[in-house]
Structures are given as C-alpha cells and as structure tokens.
C-alpha positions as CSV (number, residue, x, y, z in Angstrom):
1,M,5.7,29.9,-39.8
2,N,5.6,32.7,-37.1
3,H,5.0,31.7,-33.6
4,L,4.6,34.3,-30.8
5,N,7.8,33.5,-29.0
6,K,10.0,33.4,-32.3
7,L,11.3,36.1,-34.4
8,D,10.8,35.7,-38.2
9,H,13.5,33.2,-39.4
10,I,15.4,35.6,-41.6
11,E,15.3,38.3,-39.0
12,A,16.5,35.8,-36.3
13,A,19.3,34.6,-38.6
14,N,20.4,38.2,-39.2
15,Q,20.5,39.1,-35.8
16,F,22.5,36.0,-34.9
17,I,25.0,36.8,-37.5
18,N,25.3,40.5,-36.3
19,K,25.8,39.2,-32.7
20,Y,28.1,36.4,-33.3
21,F,29.8,36.8,-36.7
22,P,29.7,40.6,-37.7
23,N,33.0,40.5,-39.4
24,C,32.3,37.4,-41.4
25,Q,32.6,37.4,-45.4
26,G,29.5,35.3,-46.0
27,A,26.4,33.9,-44.3
28,L,23.6,31.7,-45.6
29,L,20.3,30.4,-44.0
30,A,19.4,26.9,-45.2
31,G,17.4,23.9,-44.2
32,S,13.7,23.4,-43.9
33,V,12.8,26.8,-43.2
34,V,14.3,27.9,-46.6
35,R,12.7,25.0,-48.3
36,G,9.2,25.9,-46.8
37,E,9.0,22.6,-45.1
38,A,9.5,24.0,-41.5
39,T,7.6,22.3,-38.7
40,E,7.1,23.5,-35.0
41,T,10.4,21.9,-34.0
42,S,12.5,23.1,-37.0
43,D,15.8,24.9,-36.3
44,L,17.7,27.5,-38.3
45,D,20.7,26.1,-40.2
46,I,23.1,28.8,-40.7
47,V,26.3,28.6,-42.7
48,I,29.2,31.2,-41.9
49,F,32.3,31.8,-44.0
50,D,34.9,33.8,-41.9
51,K,38.4,34.1,-43.2
52,S,39.8,35.0,-39.8
53,L,39.1,31.6,-38.3
54,S,41.9,28.8,-38.3
55,S,39.5,25.8,-38.5
56,S,35.9,24.8,-39.0
57,Y,33.4,23.9,-36.4
58,R,29.6,23.2,-35.8
59,E,27.6,24.4,-32.8
60,S,24.2,24.1,-31.5
61,L,22.5,26.9,-29.5
62,K,19.4,28.7,-28.8
63,E,18.9,32.3,-29.8
64,F,16.0,34.7,-30.6
65,G,13.5,31.9,-29.9
66,W,15.0,29.4,-32.2
67,D,17.4,26.3,-32.0
68,I,20.2,27.2,-34.2
69,E,22.7,24.9,-35.9
70,V,25.6,26.9,-37.2
71,F,28.1,25.5,-39.6
72,V,31.3,27.7,-39.5
73,H,34.1,27.7,-42.0
74,N,37.0,29.7,-43.1
75,L,37.5,30.3,-46.9
76,S,39.1,27.0,-47.4
77,T,38.0,24.4,-44.8
78,Y,34.6,24.1,-46.6
79,K,36.4,22.5,-49.6
80,Q,37.2,19.4,-47.6
81,F,33.6,19.1,-46.6
82,F,32.4,19.5,-50.0
83,K,34.7,16.7,-51.1
84,S,33.9,14.3,-48.1
85,D,30.0,14.8,-48.7
86,Y,30.5,14.0,-52.4
87,E,32.6,10.9,-51.6
88,R,29.9,9.5,-49.2
89,A,27.0,10.6,-51.5
90,R,25.5,12.8,-48.8
91,P,26.0,16.4,-50.1
92,S,24.9,18.2,-46.8
93,L,27.0,21.2,-46.9
94,P,26.8,21.7,-50.8
95,M,23.0,21.5,-50.4
96,M,23.0,24.1,-47.8
97,V,25.1,26.3,-50.0
98,S,23.1,25.8,-53.1
99,E,19.7,26.2,-51.5
100,G,20.5,28.8,-48.9
101,I,19.3,32.3,-48.7
102,I,22.3,34.7,-48.8
103,L,22.2,36.9,-45.7
104,K,25.6,38.4,-46.0
105,D,28.1,38.4,-48.9
106,E,31.3,40.2,-49.2
107,G,32.1,38.7,-52.5
108,V,32.7,35.0,-51.4
109,I,29.4,33.2,-51.8
110,N,29.3,33.0,-55.7
111,D,33.0,31.7,-55.6
112,I,32.0,29.0,-53.0
113,K,28.9,28.0,-55.1
114,K,31.2,27.5,-58.1
115,K,33.7,25.4,-56.2
116,Q,30.9,22.9,-55.2
117,M,30.6,22.2,-59.0
118,I,34.1,20.8,-59.0
119,F,33.1,17.7,-57.3
C-alpha cells in the first residue's frame, strides 16, 4: 500500500519516532499495516517505550501523510496494561508487542516480550 500522499509505512513510522521520541529505548510498528491487512483508511499503530516518562498515554495525530495512533509507556506502565488486557480477554497491547515490527530497540523489546508471557 503506497499512496502518492503517504510515505511508506515503515519510513513514516521511523520519521515519527525520530521526530517525537528520539531518546526512547524501544519502538514497534503494529496493526493492520504490519499484518498486511491495511486499507485506504488504515492508520499506523506505534508503541513506544521510554524510561524517562512518568506515566503512559495514548495519542492520535496526523504526520507524514498518515493518521497515527501512538501508545506510549515507560518501562513499567505497560505491565498493568498487559494484566488488564489479559483479565478482560482483549490482548490489545500484548498483540501489538508480539506482532509488531521492531523499529528501535536499545535492549528492552525482548524483555518486554518475555513479560507478556507471564499473563
């Protein structure tokens, strides 16, 4: 999927990370574009792990020709989301982590992937 007004999904995700989260320890691109199920209206789902943040948040924005949904966590807040997703039988964040394409990793992604197995 490559439209004239959009960057390639991986290039757009990398530019987004470099612009907004250059000091993060890990970043993944997930969702329909990674699964090969993207449509004209698909967005980029980007998961960020940044140890300098005090809390997690989710934000929607438009950059590089894409709608972007960013899920931002420090190196511990994601654990509660894993647990909550497991308890309600809707593993949204664990699925994004397990299926995501690693865009940046300073040694945290494999540890996070292992922790999702706990639940």
